[in-house]
mmCIF file of the N, C-alpha and C atoms, coordinates in Angstrom:
data_MODEL
# 
_entry.id   MODEL 
# 
loop_
_atom_site.group_PDB 
_atom_site.id 
_atom_site.type_symbol 
_atom_site.label_atom_id 
_atom_site.label_alt_id 
_atom_site.label_comp_id 
_atom_site.label_asym_id 
_atom_site.label_entity_id 
_atom_site.label_seq_id 
_atom_site.pdbx_PDB_ins_code 
_atom_site.Cartn_x 
_atom_site.Cartn_y 
_atom_site.Cartn_z 
_atom_site.occupancy 
_atom_site.B_iso_or_equiv 
_atom_site.pdbx_formal_charge 
_atom_site.auth_seq_id 
_atom_site.auth_comp_id 
_atom_site.auth_asym_id 
_atom_site.auth_atom_id 
_atom_site.pdbx_PDB_model_num 
ATOM 1   N N  . MET A 1 1  ? 0.918   -1.231 0.094   1.00 0.00 ? 1  MET A N  1 
ATOM 2   C CA . MET A 1 1  ? -0.073  0.000  0.007   1.00 0.00 ? 1  MET A CA 1 
ATOM 3   C C  . MET A 1 1  ? 0.928   1.349  -0.017  1.00 0.00 ? 1  MET A C  1 
ATOM 4   N N  . ILE A 1 2  ? 0.344   2.248  -0.496  1.00 0.00 ? 2  ILE A N  1 
ATOM 5   C CA . ILE A 1 2  ? 1.074   3.619  -0.618  1.00 0.00 ? 2  ILE A CA 1 
ATOM 6   C C  . ILE A 1 2  ? 0.332   4.624  0.209   1.00 0.00 ? 2  ILE A C  1 
ATOM 7   N N  . THR A 1 3  ? 0.930   5.336  0.754   1.00 0.00 ? 3  THR A N  1 
ATOM 8   C CA . THR A 1 3  ? 0.417   6.517  1.675   1.00 0.00 ? 3  THR A CA 1 
ATOM 9   C C  . THR A 1 3  ? 0.620   7.863  0.884   1.00 0.00 ? 3  THR A C  1 
ATOM 10  N N  . VAL A 1 4  ? -0.454  8.465  0.901   1.00 0.00 ? 4  VAL A N  1 
ATOM 11  C CA . VAL A 1 4  ? -0.666  9.874  0.300   1.00 0.00 ? 4  VAL A CA 1 
ATOM 12  C C  . VAL A 1 4  ? -1.079  10.832 1.433   1.00 0.00 ? 4  VAL A C  1 
ATOM 13  N N  . THR A 1 5  ? -0.489  12.068 1.368   1.00 0.00 ? 5  THR A N  1 
ATOM 14  C CA . THR A 1 5  ? -0.684  13.030 2.275   1.00 0.00 ? 5  THR A CA 1 
ATOM 15  C C  . THR A 1 5  ? -0.901  14.398 1.641   1.00 0.00 ? 5  THR A C  1 
ATOM 16  N N  . LEU A 1 6  ? -1.894  15.008 1.971   1.00 0.00 ? 6  LEU A N  1 
ATOM 17  C CA . LEU A 1 6  ? -2.350  16.379 1.457   1.00 0.00 ? 6  LEU A CA 1 
ATOM 18  C C  . LEU A 1 6  ? -2.448  17.363 2.690   1.00 0.00 ? 6  LEU A C  1 
ATOM 19  N N  . ILE A 1 7  ? -1.671  18.428 2.474   1.00 0.00 ? 7  ILE A N  1 
ATOM 20  C CA . ILE A 1 7  ? -1.741  19.529 3.395   1.00 0.00 ? 7  ILE A CA 1 
ATOM 21  C C  . ILE A 1 7  ? -2.711  20.466 2.979   1.00 0.00 ? 7  ILE A C  1 
ATOM 22  N N  . ARG A 1 8  ? -4.031  20.234 3.317   1.00 0.00 ? 8  ARG A N  1 
ATOM 23  C CA . ARG A 1 8  ? -5.120  20.950 2.836   1.00 0.00 ? 8  ARG A CA 1 
ATOM 24  C C  . ARG A 1 8  ? -5.213  22.407 3.078   1.00 0.00 ? 8  ARG A C  1 
ATOM 25  N N  . ASP A 1 9  ? -4.623  22.965 4.071   1.00 0.00 ? 9  ASP A N  1 
ATOM 26  C CA . ASP A 1 9  ? -4.688  24.312 4.459   1.00 0.00 ? 9  ASP A CA 1 
ATOM 27  C C  . ASP A 1 9  ? -3.899  25.177 3.536   1.00 0.00 ? 9  ASP A C  1 
ATOM 28  N N  . LYS A 1 10 ? -2.889  24.613 2.934   1.00 0.00 ? 10 LYS A N  1 
ATOM 29  C CA . LYS A 1 10 ? -2.064  25.260 1.789   1.00 0.00 ? 10 LYS A CA 1 
ATOM 30  C C  . LYS A 1 10 ? -2.605  25.193 0.505   1.00 0.00 ? 10 LYS A C  1 
ATOM 31  N N  . CYS A 1 11 ? -3.703  24.464 0.272   1.00 0.00 ? 11 CYS A N  1 
ATOM 32  C CA . CYS A 1 11 ? -4.074  24.432 -0.975  1.00 0.00 ? 11 CYS A CA 1 
ATOM 33  C C  . CYS A 1 11 ? -4.589  25.685 -1.665  1.00 0.00 ? 11 CYS A C  1 
ATOM 34  N N  . ILE A 1 12 ? -4.266  25.882 -2.952  1.00 0.00 ? 12 ILE A N  1 
ATOM 35  C CA . ILE A 1 12 ? -4.810  27.115 -3.613  1.00 0.00 ? 12 ILE A CA 1 
ATOM 36  C C  . ILE A 1 12 ? -5.926  26.948 -4.574  1.00 0.00 ? 12 ILE A C  1 
ATOM 37  N N  . GLY A 1 13 ? -6.521  25.694 -4.673  1.00 0.00 ? 13 GLY A N  1 
ATOM 38  C CA . GLY A 1 13 ? -7.619  25.350 -5.469  1.00 0.00 ? 13 GLY A CA 1 
ATOM 39  C C  . GLY A 1 13 ? -7.306  25.367 -6.896  1.00 0.00 ? 13 GLY A C  1 
ATOM 40  N N  . CYS A 1 14 ? -6.232  25.047 -7.396  1.00 0.00 ? 14 CYS A N  1 
ATOM 41  C CA . CYS A 1 14 ? -5.904  25.016 -8.822  1.00 0.00 ? 14 CYS A CA 1 
ATOM 42  C C  . CYS A 1 14 ? -6.597  23.898 -9.671  1.00 0.00 ? 14 CYS A C  1 
ATOM 43  N N  . ASN A 1 15 ? -7.002  22.709 -8.841  1.00 0.00 ? 15 ASN A N  1 
ATOM 44  C CA . ASN A 1 15 ? -7.718  21.628 -9.506  1.00 0.00 ? 15 ASN A CA 1 
ATOM 45  C C  . ASN A 1 15 ? -6.875  20.554 -10.271 1.00 0.00 ? 15 ASN A C  1 
ATOM 46  N N  . TYR A 1 16 ? -5.458  20.793 -10.328 1.00 0.00 ? 16 TYR A N  1 
ATOM 47  C CA . TYR A 1 16 ? -4.655  19.818 -10.843 1.00 0.00 ? 16 TYR A CA 1 
ATOM 48  C C  . TYR A 1 16 ? -4.762  18.461 -10.461 1.00 0.00 ? 16 TYR A C  1 
ATOM 49  N N  . CYS A 1 17 ? -4.805  18.333 -9.072  1.00 0.00 ? 17 CYS A N  1 
ATOM 50  C CA . CYS A 1 17 ? -4.855  17.090 -8.414  1.00 0.00 ? 17 CYS A CA 1 
ATOM 51  C C  . CYS A 1 17 ? -6.218  16.274 -9.038  1.00 0.00 ? 17 CYS A C  1 
ATOM 52  N N  . ARG A 1 18 ? -7.253  16.979 -9.141  1.00 0.00 ? 18 ARG A N  1 
ATOM 53  C CA . ARG A 1 18 ? -8.557  16.290 -9.455  1.00 0.00 ? 18 ARG A CA 1 
ATOM 54  C C  . ARG A 1 18 ? -8.232  15.880 -10.901 1.00 0.00 ? 18 ARG A C  1 
ATOM 55  N N  . GLU A 1 19 ? -7.685  16.668 -11.871 1.00 0.00 ? 19 GLU A N  1 
ATOM 56  C CA . GLU A 1 19 ? -7.511  16.379 -13.201 1.00 0.00 ? 19 GLU A CA 1 
ATOM 57  C C  . GLU A 1 19 ? -6.728  15.093 -13.364 1.00 0.00 ? 19 GLU A C  1 
ATOM 58  N N  . TYR A 1 20 ? -5.652  15.060 -12.652 1.00 0.00 ? 20 TYR A N  1 
ATOM 59  C CA . TYR A 1 20 ? -4.708  13.797 -12.805 1.00 0.00 ? 20 TYR A CA 1 
ATOM 60  C C  . TYR A 1 20 ? -5.296  12.524 -12.033 1.00 0.00 ? 20 TYR A C  1 
ATOM 61  N N  . ALA A 1 21 ? -5.996  12.688 -10.787 1.00 0.00 ? 21 ALA A N  1 
ATOM 62  C CA . ALA A 1 21 ? -6.249  11.613 -10.214 1.00 0.00 ? 21 ALA A CA 1 
ATOM 63  C C  . ALA A 1 21 ? -7.641  11.924 -9.628  1.00 0.00 ? 21 ALA A C  1 
ATOM 64  N N  . PRO A 1 22 ? -8.688  11.887 -10.415 1.00 0.00 ? 22 PRO A N  1 
ATOM 65  C CA . PRO A 1 22 ? -10.128 12.044 -10.093 1.00 0.00 ? 22 PRO A CA 1 
ATOM 66  C C  . PRO A 1 22 ? -10.794 10.957 -9.147  1.00 0.00 ? 22 PRO A C  1 
ATOM 67  N N  . GLN A 1 23 ? -10.133 9.748  -9.202  1.00 0.00 ? 23 GLN A N  1 
ATOM 68  C CA . GLN A 1 23 ? -10.651 8.839  -8.294  1.00 0.00 ? 23 GLN A CA 1 
ATOM 69  C C  . GLN A 1 23 ? -10.102 9.041  -6.823  1.00 0.00 ? 23 GLN A C  1 
ATOM 70  N N  . ARG A 1 24 ? -9.164  10.015 -6.636  1.00 0.00 ? 24 ARG A N  1 
ATOM 71  C CA . ARG A 1 24 ? -8.740  10.067 -5.227  1.00 0.00 ? 24 ARG A CA 1 
ATOM 72  C C  . ARG A 1 24 ? -8.726  11.484 -4.704  1.00 0.00 ? 24 ARG A C  1 
ATOM 73  N N  . PHE A 1 25 ? -8.964  12.534 -5.568  1.00 0.00 ? 25 PHE A N  1 
ATOM 74  C CA . PHE A 1 25 ? -9.256  13.927 -5.207  1.00 0.00 ? 25 PHE A CA 1 
ATOM 75  C C  . PHE A 1 25 ? -10.570 14.440 -5.701  1.00 0.00 ? 25 PHE A C  1 
ATOM 76  N N  . THR A 1 26 ? -11.079 15.312 -5.037  1.00 0.00 ? 26 THR A N  1 
ATOM 77  C CA . THR A 1 26 ? -12.262 16.230 -5.514  1.00 0.00 ? 26 THR A CA 1 
ATOM 78  C C  . THR A 1 26 ? -11.873 17.685 -4.950  1.00 0.00 ? 26 THR A C  1 
ATOM 79  N N  . MET A 1 27 ? -12.757 18.632 -5.279  1.00 0.00 ? 27 MET A N  1 
ATOM 80  C CA . MET A 1 27 ? -12.757 19.878 -4.827  1.00 0.00 ? 27 MET A CA 1 
ATOM 81  C C  . MET A 1 27 ? -13.919 20.216 -3.996  1.00 0.00 ? 27 MET A C  1 
ATOM 82  N N  . SER A 1 28 ? -13.565 20.789 -2.930  1.00 0.00 ? 28 SER A N  1 
ATOM 83  C CA . SER A 1 28 ? -14.650 21.084 -1.995  1.00 0.00 ? 28 SER A CA 1 
ATOM 84  C C  . SER A 1 28 ? -15.523 22.329 -2.457  1.00 0.00 ? 28 SER A C  1 
ATOM 85  N N  . LYS A 1 29 ? -16.916 22.317 -2.420  1.00 0.00 ? 29 LYS A N  1 
ATOM 86  C CA . LYS A 1 29 ? -17.930 23.252 -2.905  1.00 0.00 ? 29 LYS A CA 1 
ATOM 87  C C  . LYS A 1 29 ? -17.862 24.326 -1.781  1.00 0.00 ? 29 LYS A C  1 
ATOM 88  N N  . LYS A 1 30 ? -17.448 24.095 -0.436  1.00 0.00 ? 30 LYS A N  1 
ATOM 89  C CA . LYS A 1 30 ? -17.484 25.093 0.510   1.00 0.00 ? 30 LYS A CA 1 
ATOM 90  C C  . LYS A 1 30 ? -16.313 26.127 0.296   1.00 0.00 ? 30 LYS A C  1 
ATOM 91  N N  . ASP A 1 31 ? -15.161 25.654 0.139   1.00 0.00 ? 31 ASP A N  1 
ATOM 92  C CA . ASP A 1 31 ? -14.026 26.612 0.100   1.00 0.00 ? 31 ASP A CA 1 
ATOM 93  C C  . ASP A 1 31 ? -13.016 26.536 -1.230  1.00 0.00 ? 31 ASP A C  1 
ATOM 94  N N  . GLY A 1 32 ? -13.392 25.433 -2.101  1.00 0.00 ? 32 GLY A N  1 
ATOM 95  C CA . GLY A 1 32 ? -12.782 25.400 -3.417  1.00 0.00 ? 32 GLY A CA 1 
ATOM 96  C C  . GLY A 1 32 ? -11.350 24.686 -3.247  1.00 0.00 ? 32 GLY A C  1 
ATOM 97  N N  . LYS A 1 33 ? -11.058 24.121 -2.037  1.00 0.00 ? 33 LYS A N  1 
ATOM 98  C CA . LYS A 1 33 ? -9.765  23.423 -1.856  1.00 0.00 ? 33 LYS A CA 1 
ATOM 99  C C  . LYS A 1 33 ? -9.816  22.046 -2.037  1.00 0.00 ? 33 LYS A C  1 
ATOM 100 N N  . ALA A 1 34 ? -8.754  21.398 -2.425  1.00 0.00 ? 34 ALA A N  1 
ATOM 101 C CA . ALA A 1 34 ? -8.701  19.673 -2.598  1.00 0.00 ? 34 ALA A CA 1 
ATOM 102 C C  . ALA A 1 34 ? -9.083  19.082 -1.448  1.00 0.00 ? 34 ALA A C  1 
ATOM 103 N N  . VAL A 1 35 ? -9.973  17.922 -1.732  1.00 0.00 ? 35 VAL A N  1 
ATOM 104 C CA . VAL A 1 35 ? -10.147 16.955 -0.697  1.00 0.00 ? 35 VAL A CA 1 
ATOM 105 C C  . VAL A 1 35 ? -9.508  15.723 -1.156  1.00 0.00 ? 35 VAL A C  1 
ATOM 106 N N  . LEU A 1 36 ? -8.843  15.060 -0.226  1.00 0.00 ? 36 LEU A N  1 
ATOM 107 C CA . LEU A 1 36 ? -8.334  13.605 -0.500  1.00 0.00 ? 36 LEU A CA 1 
ATOM 108 C C  . LEU A 1 36 ? -9.351  12.689 -0.127  1.00 0.00 ? 36 LEU A C  1 
ATOM 109 N N  . LEU A 1 37 ? -9.836  11.950 -1.031  1.00 0.00 ? 37 LEU A N  1 
ATOM 110 C CA . LEU A 1 37 ? -11.058 11.149 -0.654  1.00 0.00 ? 37 LEU A CA 1 
ATOM 111 C C  . LEU A 1 37 ? -10.598 9.871  0.213   1.00 0.00 ? 37 LEU A C  1 
ATOM 112 N N  . ASN A 1 38 ? -11.465 9.388  1.149   1.00 0.00 ? 38 ASN A N  1 
ATOM 113 C CA . ASN A 1 38 ? -11.242 8.379  2.054   1.00 0.00 ? 38 ASN A CA 1 
ATOM 114 C C  . ASN A 1 38 ? -9.847  8.460  2.889   1.00 0.00 ? 38 ASN A C  1 
ATOM 115 N N  . SER A 1 39 ? -9.696  9.833  3.354   1.00 0.00 ? 39 SER A N  1 
ATOM 116 C CA . SER A 1 39 ? -8.504  10.165 4.164   1.00 0.00 ? 39 SER A CA 1 
ATOM 117 C C  . SER A 1 39 ? -8.927  10.311 5.680   1.00 0.00 ? 39 SER A C  1 
ATOM 118 N N  . TYR A 1 40 ? -8.030  10.474 6.421   1.00 0.00 ? 40 TYR A N  1 
ATOM 119 C CA . TYR A 1 40 ? -8.288  11.048 7.706   1.00 0.00 ? 40 TYR A CA 1 
ATOM 120 C C  . TYR A 1 40 ? -7.383  12.187 7.944   1.00 0.00 ? 40 TYR A C  1 
ATOM 121 N N  . ASN A 1 41 ? -7.877  13.128 8.933   1.00 0.00 ? 41 ASN A N  1 
ATOM 122 C CA . ASN A 1 41 ? -7.157  14.287 9.142   1.00 0.00 ? 41 ASN A CA 1 
ATOM 123 C C  . ASN A 1 41 ? -6.428  14.279 10.584  1.00 0.00 ? 41 ASN A C  1 
ATOM 124 N N  . ARG A 1 42 ? -5.271  14.566 10.561  1.00 0.00 ? 42 ARG A N  1 
ATOM 125 C CA . ARG A 1 42 ? -4.480  14.496 11.796  1.00 0.00 ? 42 ARG A CA 1 
ATOM 126 C C  . ARG A 1 42 ? -3.686  15.995 11.718  1.00 0.00 ? 42 ARG A C  1 
ATOM 127 N N  . LYS A 1 43 ? -4.067  16.906 12.382  1.00 0.00 ? 43 LYS A N  1 
ATOM 128 C CA . LYS A 1 43 ? -3.416  18.226 12.378  1.00 0.00 ? 43 LYS A CA 1 
ATOM 129 C C  . LYS A 1 43 ? -3.209  18.910 11.184  1.00 0.00 ? 43 LYS A C  1 
ATOM 130 N N  . GLY A 1 44 ? -4.238  18.790 10.253  1.00 0.00 ? 44 GLY A N  1 
ATOM 131 C CA . GLY A 1 44 ? -4.149  19.487 8.872   1.00 0.00 ? 44 GLY A CA 1 
ATOM 132 C C  . GLY A 1 44 ? -3.561  18.612 7.802   1.00 0.00 ? 44 GLY A C  1 
ATOM 133 N N  . PHE A 1 45 ? -2.977  17.305 8.340   1.00 0.00 ? 45 PHE A N  1 
ATOM 134 C CA . PHE A 1 45 ? -2.342  16.595 7.196   1.00 0.00 ? 45 PHE A CA 1 
ATOM 135 C C  . PHE A 1 45 ? -3.490  15.461 7.031   1.00 0.00 ? 45 PHE A C  1 
ATOM 136 N N  . HIS A 1 46 ? -3.993  15.478 5.829   1.00 0.00 ? 46 HIS A N  1 
ATOM 137 C CA . HIS A 1 46 ? -4.984  14.457 5.273   1.00 0.00 ? 46 HIS A CA 1 
ATOM 138 C C  . HIS A 1 46 ? -4.263  13.339 4.652   1.00 0.00 ? 46 HIS A C  1 
ATOM 139 N N  . THR A 1 47 ? -4.364  12.051 5.240   1.00 0.00 ? 47 THR A N  1 
ATOM 140 C CA . THR A 1 47 ? -3.671  10.961 4.833   1.00 0.00 ? 47 THR A CA 1 
ATOM 141 C C  . THR A 1 47 ? -4.516  9.891  4.506   1.00 0.00 ? 47 THR A C  1 
ATOM 142 N N  . ALA A 1 48 ? -4.254  9.124  3.380   1.00 0.00 ? 48 ALA A N  1 
ATOM 143 C CA . ALA A 1 48 ? -5.011  7.970  2.748   1.00 0.00 ? 48 ALA A CA 1 
ATOM 144 C C  . ALA A 1 48 ? -4.078  6.902  2.485   1.00 0.00 ? 48 ALA A C  1 
ATOM 145 N N  . LYS A 1 49 ? -4.339  5.718  2.554   1.00 0.00 ? 49 LYS A N  1 
ATOM 146 C CA . LYS A 1 49 ? -3.642  4.496  1.987   1.00 0.00 ? 49 LYS A CA 1 
ATOM 147 C C  . LYS A 1 49 ? -4.339  4.197  0.639   1.00 0.00 ? 49 LYS A C  1 
ATOM 148 N N  . VAL A 1 50 ? -3.487  4.047  -0.339  1.00 0.00 ? 50 VAL A N  1 
ATOM 149 C CA . VAL A 1 50 ? -4.077  3.737  -1.697  1.00 0.00 ? 50 VAL A CA 1 
ATOM 150 C C  . VAL A 1 50 ? -3.356  2.509  -2.320  1.00 0.00 ? 50 VAL A C  1 
ATOM 151 N N  . HIS A 1 51 ? -4.024  2.037  -3.262  1.00 0.00 ? 51 HIS A N  1 
ATOM 152 C CA . HIS A 1 51 ? -3.617  0.742  -3.866  1.00 0.00 ? 51 HIS A CA 1 
ATOM 153 C C  . HIS A 1 51 ? -2.464  1.177  -4.980  1.00 0.00 ? 51 HIS A C  1 
ATOM 154 N N  . GLU A 1 52 ? -1.604  0.177  -5.197  1.00 0.00 ? 52 GLU A N  1 
ATOM 155 C CA . GLU A 1 52 ? -0.598  0.480  -6.042  1.00 0.00 ? 52 GLU A CA 1 
ATOM 156 C C  . GLU A 1 52 ? -0.964  0.910  -7.448  1.00 0.00 ? 52 GLU A C  1 
ATOM 157 N N  . SER A 1 53 ? -2.107  0.444  -7.857  1.00 0.00 ? 53 SER A N  1 
ATOM 158 C CA . SER A 1 53 ? -2.632  0.761  -9.135  1.00 0.00 ? 53 SER A CA 1 
ATOM 159 C C  . SER A 1 53 ? -2.966  2.333  -9.541  1.00 0.00 ? 53 SER A C  1 
ATOM 160 N N  . GLU A 1 54 ? -3.247  2.816  -8.236  1.00 0.00 ? 54 GLU A N  1 
ATOM 161 C CA . GLU A 1 54 ? -3.407  4.328  -8.348  1.00 0.00 ? 54 GLU A CA 1 
ATOM 162 C C  . GLU A 1 54 ? -1.955  5.245  -8.297  1.00 0.00 ? 54 GLU A C  1 
ATOM 163 N N  . LEU A 1 55 ? -0.862  4.544  -8.110  1.00 0.00 ? 55 LEU A N  1 
ATOM 164 C CA . LEU A 1 55 ? 0.510   5.237  -7.954  1.00 0.00 ? 55 LEU A CA 1 
ATOM 165 C C  . LEU A 1 55 ? 0.648   6.234  -9.073  1.00 0.00 ? 55 LEU A C  1 
ATOM 166 N N  . GLU A 1 56 ? 0.506   5.830  -10.282 1.00 0.00 ? 56 GLU A N  1 
ATOM 167 C CA . GLU A 1 56 ? 0.954   6.740  -11.344 1.00 0.00 ? 56 GLU A CA 1 
ATOM 168 C C  . GLU A 1 56 ? 0.187   8.096  -11.467 1.00 0.00 ? 56 GLU A C  1 
ATOM 169 N N  . SER A 1 57 ? -1.154  7.843  -11.324 1.00 0.00 ? 57 SER A N  1 
ATOM 170 C CA . SER A 1 57 ? -2.007  9.040  -11.226 1.00 0.00 ? 57 SER A CA 1 
ATOM 171 C C  . SER A 1 57 ? -1.738  9.987  -10.167 1.00 0.00 ? 57 SER A C  1 
ATOM 172 N N  . ILE A 1 58 ? -1.469  9.326  -9.142  1.00 0.00 ? 58 ILE A N  1 
ATOM 173 C CA . ILE A 1 58 ? -1.295  10.272 -7.751  1.00 0.00 ? 58 ILE A CA 1 
ATOM 174 C C  . ILE A 1 58 ? 0.043   11.021 -7.948  1.00 0.00 ? 58 ILE A C  1 
ATOM 175 N N  . GLN A 1 59 ? 1.026   10.278 -8.322  1.00 0.00 ? 59 GLN A N  1 
ATOM 176 C CA . GLN A 1 59 ? 2.389   10.834 -8.543  1.00 0.00 ? 59 GLN A CA 1 
ATOM 177 C C  . GLN A 1 59 ? 2.211   12.010 -9.561  1.00 0.00 ? 59 GLN A C  1 
ATOM 178 N N  . ASN A 1 60 ? 1.706   11.867 -10.436 1.00 0.00 ? 60 ASN A N  1 
ATOM 179 C CA . ASN A 1 60 ? 1.496   12.950 -11.585 1.00 0.00 ? 60 ASN A CA 1 
ATOM 180 C C  . ASN A 1 60 ? 0.633   14.045 -10.936 1.00 0.00 ? 60 ASN A C  1 
ATOM 181 N N  . ALA A 1 61 ? -0.327  13.908 -10.028 1.00 0.00 ? 61 ALA A N  1 
ATOM 182 C CA . ALA A 1 61 ? -1.126  14.950 -9.423  1.00 0.00 ? 61 ALA A CA 1 
ATOM 183 C C  . ALA A 1 61 ? -0.062  15.715 -8.361  1.00 0.00 ? 61 ALA A C  1 
ATOM 184 N N  . ALA A 1 62 ? 0.759   14.973 -7.923  1.00 0.00 ? 62 ALA A N  1 
ATOM 185 C CA . ALA A 1 62 ? 1.728   15.498 -6.953  1.00 0.00 ? 62 ALA A CA 1 
ATOM 186 C C  . ALA A 1 62 ? 2.751   16.325 -7.691  1.00 0.00 ? 62 ALA A C  1 
ATOM 187 N N  . LYS A 1 63 ? 3.210   15.904 -8.794  1.00 0.00 ? 63 LYS A N  1 
ATOM 188 C CA . LYS A 1 63 ? 4.073   16.771 -9.593  1.00 0.00 ? 63 LYS A CA 1 
ATOM 189 C C  . LYS A 1 63 ? 3.467   17.940 -10.238 1.00 0.00 ? 63 LYS A C  1 
ATOM 190 N N  . ALA A 1 64 ? 2.277   17.869 -10.511 1.00 0.00 ? 64 ALA A N  1 
ATOM 191 C CA . ALA A 1 64 ? 1.660   19.088 -11.070 1.00 0.00 ? 64 ALA A CA 1 
ATOM 192 C C  . ALA A 1 64 ? 1.114   20.162 -10.207 1.00 0.00 ? 64 ALA A C  1 
ATOM 193 N N  . CYS A 1 65 ? 1.065   19.800 -8.756  1.00 0.00 ? 65 CYS A N  1 
ATOM 194 C CA . CYS A 1 65 ? 0.639   20.676 -7.723  1.00 0.00 ? 65 CYS A CA 1 
ATOM 195 C C  . CYS A 1 65 ? 1.586   21.833 -7.607  1.00 0.00 ? 65 CYS A C  1 
ATOM 196 N N  . PRO A 1 66 ? 1.205   23.009 -7.937  1.00 0.00 ? 66 PRO A N  1 
ATOM 197 C CA . PRO A 1 66 ? 2.142   24.160 -7.921  1.00 0.00 ? 66 PRO A CA 1 
ATOM 198 C C  . PRO A 1 66 ? 2.650   24.539 -6.567  1.00 0.00 ? 66 PRO A C  1 
ATOM 199 N N  . VAL A 1 67 ? 1.902   24.184 -5.552  1.00 0.00 ? 67 VAL A N  1 
ATOM 200 C CA . VAL A 1 67 ? 2.490   24.608 -4.027  1.00 0.00 ? 67 VAL A CA 1 
ATOM 201 C C  . VAL A 1 67 ? 2.933   23.277 -3.392  1.00 0.00 ? 67 VAL A C  1 
ATOM 202 N N  . ASN A 1 68 ? 3.104   22.192 -3.998  1.00 0.00 ? 68 ASN A N  1 
ATOM 203 C CA . ASN A 1 68 ? 3.718   21.062 -3.363  1.00 0.00 ? 68 ASN A CA 1 
ATOM 204 C C  . ASN A 1 68 ? 3.117   20.488 -2.114  1.00 0.00 ? 68 ASN A C  1 
ATOM 205 N N  . ILE A 1 69 ? 1.949   20.385 -2.063  1.00 0.00 ? 69 ILE A N  1 
ATOM 206 C CA . ILE A 1 69 ? 1.103   19.822 -0.730  1.00 0.00 ? 69 ILE A CA 1 
ATOM 207 C C  . ILE A 1 69 ? 0.776   18.403 -0.972  1.00 0.00 ? 69 ILE A C  1 
ATOM 208 N N  . ILE A 1 70 ? 1.102   17.777 -1.948  1.00 0.00 ? 70 ILE A N  1 
ATOM 209 C CA . ILE A 1 70 ? 0.764   16.383 -2.012  1.00 0.00 ? 70 ILE A CA 1 
ATOM 210 C C  . ILE A 1 70 ? 2.085   15.600 -1.958  1.00 0.00 ? 70 ILE A C  1 
ATOM 211 N N  . LYS A 1 71 ? 2.069   14.664 -0.945  1.00 0.00 ? 71 LYS A N  1 
ATOM 212 C CA . LYS A 1 71 ? 3.302   13.857 -0.678  1.00 0.00 ? 71 LYS A CA 1 
ATOM 213 C C  . LYS A 1 71 ? 2.880   12.294 -0.986  1.00 0.00 ? 71 LYS A C  1 
ATOM 214 N N  . VAL A 1 72 ? 3.682   11.674 -1.565  1.00 0.00 ? 72 VAL A N  1 
ATOM 215 C CA . VAL A 1 72 ? 3.523   10.121 -1.985  1.00 0.00 ? 72 VAL A CA 1 
ATOM 216 C C  . VAL A 1 72 ? 4.569   9.345  -1.233  1.00 0.00 ? 72 VAL A C  1 
ATOM 217 N N  . ILE A 1 73 ? 4.238   8.316  -0.541  1.00 0.00 ? 73 ILE A N  1 
ATOM 218 C CA . ILE A 1 73 ? 5.274   7.574  0.038   1.00 0.00 ? 73 ILE A CA 1 
ATOM 219 C C  . ILE A 1 73 ? 4.933   6.086  -0.190  1.00 0.00 ? 73 ILE A C  1 
ATOM 220 N N  . GLU A 1 74 ? 5.929   5.643  -0.918  1.00 0.00 ? 74 GLU A N  1 
ATOM 221 C CA . GLU A 1 74 ? 5.831   4.070  -1.253  1.00 0.00 ? 74 GLU A CA 1 
ATOM 222 C C  . GLU A 1 74 ? 6.162   3.129  -0.241  1.00 0.00 ? 74 GLU A C  1 
# 
């Protein structure tokens, strides 16, 4: 399993994560920031365990993020 972390407070709402990995990210209608689906929040770090089949799309989302708030740990 792969661990993905999103620092949501620093999100600027560019939507790249959703474009690259729509199965894992969505945008909040309340504040326009990214939401990491099926994650838990611990002190502003939203973390989810994902299957290896999602690795490429999530890595692409992390690379596209202009504020570098998506971390992928294999």
